[in-house]
C-alpha positions in Angstrom: -39.2 38.7 48.8 -42.1 37.7 46.6 -39.7 36.3 44.0 -38.0 34.1 46.6 -41.4 32.9 47.9 -42.5 32.1 44.4 -39.3 30.2 43.8 -39.9 28.2 47.0 -43.3 27.2 45.9 -42.1 26.2 42.5 -39.4 24.0 44.1 -41.9 22.4 46.4 -44.1 21.6 43.4 -41.3 19.9 41.5 -41.4 22.7 38.8 -38.4 23.3 36.5 -35.9 25.8 37.9 -33.0 27.3 35.9 -29.5 27.1 37.3 -29.4 30.9 37.4 -32.6 31.1 39.6 -31.3 28.3 41.8 -27.9 30.0 42.3 -29.5 33.4 43.1 -31.9 31.7 45.6 -29.0 30.1 47.5 -26.9 33.2 47.4 -29.7 35.3 49.0 -29.7 32.9 51.9 -33.3 31.9 51.6 -32.6 28.2 51.9 -31.1 26.7 55.1 -29.5 23.4 54.9 -30.7 22.4 58.4 -34.3 23.6 57.8 -34.7 22.4 54.3 -32.5 19.3 54.0 -35.4 17.5 52.3 -35.7 20.2 49.7 -32.0 20.0 49.0 -32.3 16.2 48.4 -35.2 16.7 46.1 -33.3 19.3 44.0 -30.3 17.0 43.7 -32.5 14.2 42.4 -34.2 16.5 39.9 -30.8 17.8 38.7 -29.5 14.2 38.1 -32.6 13.2 36.3 -32.6 16.3 34.1 -32.0 15.7 30.3 -29.2 18.3 30.4 -27.3 16.2 33.0 -28.0 12.8 31.4 -25.3 10.8 29.7 -26.2 9.7 26.2 -25.7 6.0 25.5 -24.8 5.0 21.9 -26.8 2.0 20.8 -24.8 -1.2 20.1 -26.3 -1.6 16.7 -25.0 1.9 15.7 -21.5 0.9 16.8 -21.8 -2.1 14.6 -22.8 -0.1 11.6 -19.9 2.3 12.1 -17.5 -0.6 12.4 -19.0 -2.2 9.4 -18.8 1.0 7.5 -15.1 1.4 8.2 -14.5 -2.2 7.4 -16.0 -1.7 3.9 -14.0 1.5 3.6 -10.7 -0.5 4.2 -11.7 -3.3 1.8 -12.6 -0.8 -0.9 -9.2 0.8 -0.8 -7.2 -2.3 -0.1 -8.1 -5.0 -2.5 -4.8 -5.6 -4.4 -4.4 -8.0 -7.3 -1.0 -9.1 -5.9 -1.5 -9.5 -2.1 1.7 -10.2 -0.2 2.0 -13.7 1.2 4.3 -16.2 2.7 3.9 -18.4 -0.4 5.0 -15.5 -2.6 8.2 -15.1 -0.6 8.8 -18.8 -1.0 8.4 -18.6 -4.8 10.9 -15.7 -5.0 13.5 -17.6 -3.1 12.9 -20.8 -5.1 13.6 -18.8 -8.3 16.8 -17.4 -6.7 17.9 -20.9 -5.8 17.0 -22.2 -9.3 19.3 -19.7 -10.8 21.9 -20.4 -8.1 22.3 -16.7 -7.3 24.1 -15.7 -4.1 22.6 -13.4 -1.5 24.9 -10.4 -1.3 26.4 -10.1 2.2 28.1 -6.7 2.4 29.4 -3.7 0.5 32.6 -5.5 -0.6 30.6 -8.2 -2.3 28.3 -5.6 -3.8 31.2 -3.8 -5.5 32.6 -7.1 -6.8 29.3 -8.0 -8.5 29.2 -4.5 -10.0 32.7 -4.8 -11.4 32.0 -8.3 -12.9 28.8 -7.1 -14.6 26.6 -9.4 -12.7 24.9 -6.3 -11.4 24.2 -3.5 -13.8 23.1 0.1 -13.2 19.5 1.2 -13.7 19.5 4.3 -15.8 17.2 7.3 -15.3 15.3 8.4 -18.4 12.3 10.5 -19.4 10.2 7.4 -18.4 12.1 6.5 -15.2 13.3 8.3 -12.1 14.6 7.4 -8.6 13.5 8.1 -5.1 16.1 10.7 -4.1 16.7 8.8 -0.8 18.0 5.8 -2.8 21.8 6.1 -2.8 23.5 5.8 -6.2 25.5 2.8 -5.2 22.3 0.8 -4.7 20.7 1.7 -8.0 21.8 -1.6 -9.4 20.1 -5.0 -10.3 20.5 -8.1 -12.5 20.5 -7.4 -16.2 17.1 -9.0 -16.9 15.6 -7.0 -14.1 16.8 -3.8 -15.6 15.4 -4.9 -19.0 12.0 -5.5 -17.3 12.1 -2.1 -15.6 12.9 -0.3 -18.9 10.1 -2.2 -20.7 7.6 -1.4 -18.1 8.6 2.3 -17.6 8.6 2.9 -21.4 5.1 1.4 -21.8 3.8 3.3 -18.8 5.2 6.6 -20.1 3.7 6.0 -23.5 0.3 5.5 -21.9 0.3 8.2 -19.2 3.3 10.5 -20.1 4.5 10.2 -16.5 7.6 8.5 -15.0 7.8 5.3 -13.0 9.8 5.8 -9.8 12.2 3.2 -8.4 12.3 3.2 -4.7 14.6 0.3 -4.0 16.8 -2.2 -5.9 19.7 -4.4 -4.8 20.4 -4.6 -1.0 23.0 -6.4 1.0 22.3 -8.5 4.1 23.8 -5.8 6.2 21.4 -3.2 4.8 18.4 -5.6 5.3 19.3 -6.1 8.9 19.3 -2.3 9.5 16.0 -2.0 7.6 14.3 -4.5 9.8 15.2 -2.5 12.9 12.7 0.2 12.0 10.5 -1.6 9.5 9.0 -4.7 11.1 7.2 -5.6 7.8 10.6 -6.0 5.9 11.5 -9.6 4.9 14.2 -11.3 6.9 17.8 -11.4 5.7 18.1 -15.2 5.9 16.0 -18.3 5.5 13.5 -19.5 3.0 11.5 -16.2 3.1 14.6 -13.9 2.9 14.2 -10.7 0.9 14.8 -11.2 -2.8 16.4 -7.8 -3.0 19.5 -9.6 -1.6 20.0 -11.4 -5.0 19.5 -8.3 -7.1 16.5 -9.6 -9.0 13.9 -7.3 -7.4 12.9 -3.7 -7.6 10.3 -1.7 -5.6 8.3 0.7 -7.8 6.4 3.6 -6.3 2.7 3.1 -6.1 1.8 6.0 -3.9 0.6 9.0 -6.0 -0.7 6.8 -8.8 -4.3 7.2 -9.8 -6.7 4.3 -9.7 -6.4 3.9 -13.5 -2.6 3.9 -13.3 -2.5 1.2 -10.6 -4.9 -1.0 -12.6 -2.8 -0.5 -15.7 0.3 -1.7 -13.9 -1.6 -4.6 -12.4 -2.9 -5.7 -15.8 0.5 -5.3 -17.3 2.0 -7.7 -14.7 -0.8 -10.3 -14.7 0.3 -12.2 -17.9 4.0 -12.0 -16.8 3.1 -13.4 -13.4 1.0 -16.2 -15.0 3.9 -17.1 -17.2 6.2 -17.3 -14.2 8.4 -14.4 -15.4 7.7 -12.1 -12.4 6.5 -12.5 -8.9 4.8 -9.2 -7.8 3.4 -8.0 -4.5 1.6 -4.8 -3.7 2.9 -3.8 -0.3 0.4 -2.1 1.9 2.6 -0.2 4.4 5.2 1.0 1.9 2.8 1.5 -1.0 5.0 0.1 -3.7 5.0 -2.7 -6.3 7.6 -5.2 -5.1 8.5 -7.1 -8.3 10.9 -10.0 -8.4 12.0 -10.9 -12.0 12.9 -14.3 -13.3 16.1 -14.9 -15.3 13.8 -16.3 -18.0 12.5 -12.8 -18.7 15.4 -12.1 -21.2 14.7 -15.3 -23.1 11.0 -14.4 -23.3 11.9 -10.9 -24.3 14.3 -12.1 -27.1 11.7 -14.4 -28.4 9.1 -11.6 -28.4 11.4 -9.3 -30.3 12.2 -12.0 -32.8 8.6 -12.6 -33.5 7.9 -8.9 -33.8 10.8 -8.5 -36.3 9.6 -11.5 -38.4 6.1 -10.1 -38.4 7.2 -6.8 -39.9 9.2 -8.6 -42.6 6.7 -11.2 -43.6 3.4 -9.4 -43.0 1.6 -8.1 -46.1 -1.1 -6.5 -44.1 -1.2 -4.6 -40.8 -4.2 -6.6 -39.8 -2.4 -10.0 -40.0 -2.2 -11.7 -36.6 0.8 -13.7 -35.2 0.9 -15.9 -32.2 3.8 -16.2 -29.8 4.2 -18.7 -27.0 6.9 -18.9 -24.3 6.6 -21.1 -21.3 3.0 -20.5 -20.1 2.5 -17.3 -22.1 0.2 -17.3 -25.1 -0.7 -13.9 -26.5 -1.6 -12.5 -29.9 0.5 -10.0 -31.7 -0.1 -7.8 -34.7 2.4 -5.7 -36.7 2.0 -2.5 -34.7 1.5 -3.8 -31.2 3.9 -5.1 -28.5 3.3 -8.6 -27.1 1.9 -7.2 -24.0 -1.0 -5.1 -25.1 -1.9 -2.0 -23.1 -5.0 -2.8 -21.0 
């Protein structure tokens, strides 16, 4: 009885009351709704104003900092050297038109170009592997594109002792249509920005799983070739691949590079003697023991 009376006096004095005490007080019938309606109202107001019942509001400036933090996080991990663009797709298609290459429409045409040698198989090696999901009948490309892939994979293997993976090569218009049904980022199958895979000049090389140093190495390998107009690369964000379209001029550049390298070995009297090679917009130095594209 004294406990209930003490609780009543505490309530009347706006003192703090625990939920357990309040529940016990009501259960014992010491508080009547009709007789103590004012006390009920007072307790309800106290409960709502209690810190335990209050809703915590996050300051706007904190939300901005969080947003800014995540923005920096995205920029830190997505700052490619070769950002995909509409202009890049235009350049790829301009090169296809310059070489007067057809866009392969269907499987029948694909087999015809294989039989004629216009498309050649990409061969797996200790430096090169395929995504198992890429069917064998699509592991084909133009001869100069295969030469590029072999050159890059061999240089990459020499540097890191790991394989480069080919995820995609030649495609038909039919395949591109199916791809766009579940990949909205895929290039169209027609028009001035159509996928360059349709002409067989392009490969997608796996970027996922590479270390930061490996990604930078590939980027630096591609920069002088891009500047010379020999390749048009993109680093795709959603698929995490290097999408690389290769110009038909690559074989001419490659033949000139090999010729200079062979002449340097015959004529050089010293391993420190430098030679200069120029093709199109490419100007790089070459010594007896190094390739024309130095490892960065």
